[in-house]
C-alpha positions in Angstrom: 28.5 15.6 47.1 28.3 14.8 50.8 29.2 17.0 53.7 31.5 15.7 56.5 28.5 14.4 58.6 26.9 12.8 55.5 28.1 9.4 54.3 27.7 7.6 50.9 25.7 4.3 50.9 25.3 2.0 48.0 23.3 -1.2 47.1 26.0 -3.4 48.6 26.3 -1.5 52.0 22.6 -0.5 52.4 21.6 -3.5 54.5 24.4 -3.0 57.0 24.5 0.8 57.1 20.8 1.5 57.0 18.6 -1.5 57.8 20.8 -2.8 60.6 21.6 0.6 62.1 20.9 1.0 65.8 20.0 4.7 65.3 17.5 6.2 62.9 18.8 6.8 59.4 17.9 9.5 56.8 18.7 8.4 53.3 18.9 11.1 50.5 18.3 9.5 47.1 19.8 11.9 44.6 21.6 12.2 41.2 24.4 14.7 40.0 22.2 16.0 37.1 19.2 16.8 39.4 19.0 20.5 40.2 16.6 20.2 43.2 18.9 17.5 44.6 21.9 19.9 44.5 19.7 22.6 46.1 18.7 20.3 48.9 22.2 19.0 49.6 23.2 21.9 51.9 20.0 21.5 53.9 20.8 17.7 54.3 24.3 18.7 55.4 22.9 21.1 58.0 20.5 18.4 59.3 23.3 15.9 59.5 25.4 18.2 61.6 22.5 19.3 63.8 21.3 15.7 64.6 24.8 14.1 64.9 24.7 11.4 67.5 20.9 11.0 67.1 20.5 10.4 63.4 22.8 8.9 60.7 22.6 10.7 57.4 23.4 8.8 54.1 23.2 9.7 50.4 22.6 7.3 47.6 23.3 8.1 44.0 20.4 6.6 42.0 22.4 6.5 38.8 25.0 4.3 40.4 22.6 2.2 42.4 19.4 0.8 41.0 18.3 -2.1 43.3 17.7 -0.1 46.5 15.7 2.8 44.8 13.6 0.2 43.0 13.0 -1.7 46.2 11.6 1.4 47.9 9.7 2.7 44.9 11.8 5.8 44.4 10.3 7.5 41.3 11.2 11.1 41.9 14.3 12.7 43.3 15.3 14.1 45.6 13.6 11.6 47.9 14.4 11.4 51.6 13.5 8.2 53.4 13.7 8.0 57.2 14.4 4.5 58.5 14.0 3.3 62.1 14.5 -0.2 63.2 15.0 -1.3 59.6 11.7 0.0 58.4 10.7 3.1 56.5 9.2 5.5 59.1 8.7 8.5 56.8 9.2 9.7 53.3 9.7 13.2 51.8 9.7 13.7 48.0 11.0 16.8 46.3 12.7 19.9 47.4 11.2 21.0 50.8 12.1 23.6 53.4 14.4 22.5 56.3 11.5 22.8 58.7 9.6 20.1 56.9 12.6 17.7 57.2 13.1 18.6 60.9 9.4 17.9 61.7 9.8 14.5 60.1 13.0 13.8 61.9 11.6 14.9 65.3 8.6 12.6 64.8 10.8 9.6 64.0 13.6 10.2 66.5 11.2 10.6 69.3 9.0 7.5 68.6 9.8 4.2 70.2 10.6 1.1 68.1 7.9 -1.5 68.3 9.3 -5.0 67.8 
């Protein structure tokens, strides 16, 4: 359920793919049975294509991976978490318009990482 610019991440690869990423990462927490998740998928694909080179976009199936969603307090899906410098920079819960996601991405992509 991932477009060509969207990659699957799991509990085992999360640290390397997301937390250690040099570029900001958008993680879409979803499940196959979730209608709003399926509705949001094409929007996430569009965003991944639009921000290629500036933002890495990953999807995590919450049914197959429980440790990471639990670690970040994911209680409702779809949930989008934006990571920058290994930290959660923003969070969006539920089905939202593309503009809402873009505003969040713009804010995160443009801010400087404070070490």
